[in-house]
C-alpha positions as CSV (number, residue, x, y, z in Angstrom):
1,M,42.4,6.4,-39.7
2,K,41.8,9.9,-38.4
3,K,38.2,9.0,-36.7
4,I,40.1,5.7,-35.0
5,V,42.9,7.7,-33.5
6,T,40.2,10.7,-32.8
7,F,38.2,8.1,-30.8
8,M,41.1,6.6,-29.2
9,V,41.8,9.9,-27.7
10,V,38.7,10.4,-26.1
11,A,38.1,7.0,-25.2
12,V,41.3,6.7,-23.2
13,L,42.3,10.5,-23.4
14,L,44.8,10.4,-20.2
15,T,43.9,7.4,-18.7
16,A,44.0,6.6,-15.1
17,C,46.2,3.5,-16.1
18,S,48.7,5.5,-18.1
19,S,50.7,8.6,-16.6
20,I,48.8,11.6,-17.2
21,Q,50.1,15.0,-16.6
22,V,47.9,17.7,-15.5
23,Y,48.6,21.7,-15.1
24,S,46.0,23.7,-13.7
25,D,45.9,27.4,-13.0
26,F,43.3,29.7,-11.4
27,D,42.9,33.2,-10.2
28,K,43.7,33.5,-7.1
29,T,41.4,36.6,-6.3
30,T,38.4,35.2,-7.3
31,D,35.8,33.7,-4.3
32,F,35.0,30.6,-6.2
33,S,31.8,29.8,-3.5
34,Q,30.1,32.3,-5.2
35,Y,29.7,30.4,-8.1
36,K,26.4,27.8,-8.1
37,S,26.2,27.3,-12.2
38,V,27.8,26.2,-15.2
39,K,27.2,26.3,-19.0
40,Y,28.9,25.0,-22.3
41,Y,30.4,27.5,-24.2
42,G,31.2,24.8,-26.7
43,W,34.5,23.5,-28.3
44,A,37.1,26.3,-29.2
45,D,38.4,26.5,-32.8
46,N,36.3,23.9,-33.5
47,S,38.2,20.9,-32.0
48,D,35.7,19.0,-31.8
49,K,35.4,18.3,-35.1
50,I,37.9,15.7,-34.6
51,L,35.6,13.9,-32.3
52,N,32.5,12.3,-32.7
53,R,29.4,12.6,-31.0
54,F,29.6,9.8,-28.6
55,D,33.3,11.2,-27.6
56,K,31.9,14.6,-27.0
57,E,29.1,13.1,-24.9
58,R,31.3,11.2,-23.1
59,I,33.7,14.2,-22.2
60,E,31.0,16.8,-21.5
61,G,28.7,14.1,-19.4
62,A,32.1,13.5,-17.3
63,F,32.6,17.6,-16.5
64,A,29.0,17.9,-15.7
65,T,29.4,14.7,-13.2
66,E,32.3,16.7,-11.7
67,F,30.7,20.2,-11.6
68,S,27.2,18.3,-10.1
69,K,29.9,16.5,-7.2
70,R,31.2,20.3,-6.7
71,G,27.6,21.6,-6.0
72,I,27.3,23.2,-9.5
73,S,24.5,22.7,-11.9
74,I,24.9,22.8,-15.9
75,Q,22.4,25.0,-17.1
76,D,21.9,26.2,-20.8
77,D,21.7,29.8,-20.0
78,D,22.3,32.6,-17.3
79,A,25.0,30.5,-15.4
80,D,27.6,32.1,-12.8
81,M,30.1,30.2,-15.2
82,I,31.1,29.6,-18.8
83,V,33.2,26.3,-19.7
84,S,35.2,26.1,-23.3
85,L,36.9,22.7,-24.1
86,Y,39.4,22.1,-26.5
87,V,41.2,18.9,-27.8
88,V,44.3,18.3,-30.0
89,T,46.3,15.2,-30.8
90,E,49.7,15.2,-31.9
91,Q,51.5,11.9,-33.6
92,K,55.1,11.2,-31.8
93,T,57.7,8.8,-32.4
94,E,60.3,6.9,-30.2
95,K,63.5,5.6,-31.0
96,S,65.2,3.3,-29.1
97,A,68.4,1.2,-29.4
98,T,69.5,-2.1,-27.6
99,T,72.8,-3.4,-27.8
100,T,74.0,-7.3,-26.7
101,H,77.7,-8.6,-26.6
102,M,78.1,-12.1,-26.9
103,G,81.7,-13.5,-26.4
104,G,84.9,-12.2,-24.9
105,Y,87.9,-13.6,-23.6
106,G,88.8,-17.2,-22.6
107,G,91.4,-19.5,-23.3
108,Y,92.3,-22.9,-23.6
109,Y,90.0,-24.5,-20.6
110,G,88.4,-21.0,-19.5
111,Y,91.7,-18.7,-18.5
112,G,94.6,-17.2,-19.9
113,P,95.6,-16.6,-23.6
114,G,95.7,-19.4,-25.9
115,Y,93.0,-21.1,-28.1
116,G,89.9,-19.9,-27.9
117,W,91.1,-16.2,-27.1
118,D,87.9,-14.2,-28.8
119,L,86.8,-10.2,-28.6
120,G,83.4,-11.8,-28.8
121,H,80.8,-9.7,-31.0
122,S,78.2,-7.0,-30.6
123,H,74.7,-6.9,-32.1
124,T,72.7,-3.4,-32.0
125,S,69.2,-3.5,-32.9
126,F,67.2,0.0,-33.6
127,N,63.4,0.4,-32.7
128,E,60.8,2.8,-33.8
129,Y,57.4,3.0,-32.0
130,D,54.9,5.5,-33.4
131,Y,52.3,6.8,-30.7
132,T,49.5,9.9,-30.3
133,V,49.8,12.2,-27.4
134,G,46.4,13.8,-26.5
135,T,45.7,16.9,-24.9
136,L,42.8,18.1,-23.5
137,I,42.1,22.0,-22.1
138,V,39.2,22.9,-20.2
139,S,38.6,26.7,-19.4
140,V,36.4,28.7,-16.7
141,F,35.3,31.9,-17.4
142,D,33.0,34.2,-15.0
143,A,30.3,34.7,-17.1
144,K,29.4,38.5,-15.7
145,E,33.3,39.9,-16.2
146,E,33.7,37.6,-18.6
147,K,37.5,37.0,-17.5
148,L,39.6,33.5,-17.3
149,I,39.2,32.1,-13.6
150,W,40.2,28.5,-14.2
151,E,42.7,26.4,-16.7
152,S,43.5,22.9,-16.7
153,V,45.4,21.1,-19.3
154,G,45.6,17.2,-19.3
155,K,48.1,15.5,-21.6
156,G,49.0,11.8,-21.8
157,T,49.6,9.1,-24.3
158,V,46.5,7.3,-26.0
159,D,45.7,3.9,-25.4
160,E,44.4,2.5,-28.5
161,D,42.0,-0.3,-26.5
162,P,38.7,1.4,-26.6
163,K,37.5,-1.3,-23.8
164,N,35.5,0.6,-21.3
165,A,35.5,4.1,-22.9
166,E,33.3,5.7,-20.6
167,E,35.1,4.5,-17.4
168,K,38.6,5.9,-18.5
169,V,37.3,8.9,-19.8
170,D,35.4,9.7,-16.7
171,K,38.8,9.1,-14.4
172,A,40.8,11.3,-16.9
173,I,38.5,14.1,-16.6
174,A,38.0,13.3,-12.5
175,Q,41.9,13.8,-12.5
176,I,41.8,17.3,-14.7
177,M,39.1,18.4,-12.4
178,K,41.4,17.6,-9.2
179,D,42.4,21.1,-8.6
180,F,39.1,22.9,-9.3
181,P,39.2,25.2,-6.3
182,I,35.6,23.9,-5.3
183,Q,36.5,20.7,-3.9
184,V,34.0,17.4,-4.0
185,M,31.2,17.6,-1.5
186,Q,31.4,14.5,1.0
């Protein structure tokens, strides 16, 4: 079950179809135009242990594509920036209640007091809905100074439909990278 939920986190992590919340921040004193390469540091706190190989490759590949669109190459060593990724899931339950009311007043022939006067009746149904919230954090560090220069957090409800997983991950990562200080090259 854990593997299935985890696959869903990445397959549809913060899909473009559902609402995704993205929070980004960066060091405003940093000149981002100086950066031309990036390398992956890895997954923080072994968070990738909840992901399978395909999910990790999809996420890392989507980030590589987004960096490439900004003129930044992926390297194995001697890069200007270092990227660290972290993923976490959280099970949540939503409760709701719906009340319907039937009947009411209405006398003989539908008006005034008389036969058929009734207070009616109500019925309330309670529902619980379990869902998973996935959070993906990308942290970018200056390789020389070893300081955090940009970070983005994407958070959303996990869609349990694994169809088009790669496309959904690509869209989610594009949303997460949207506020990166270096914009997509035309």
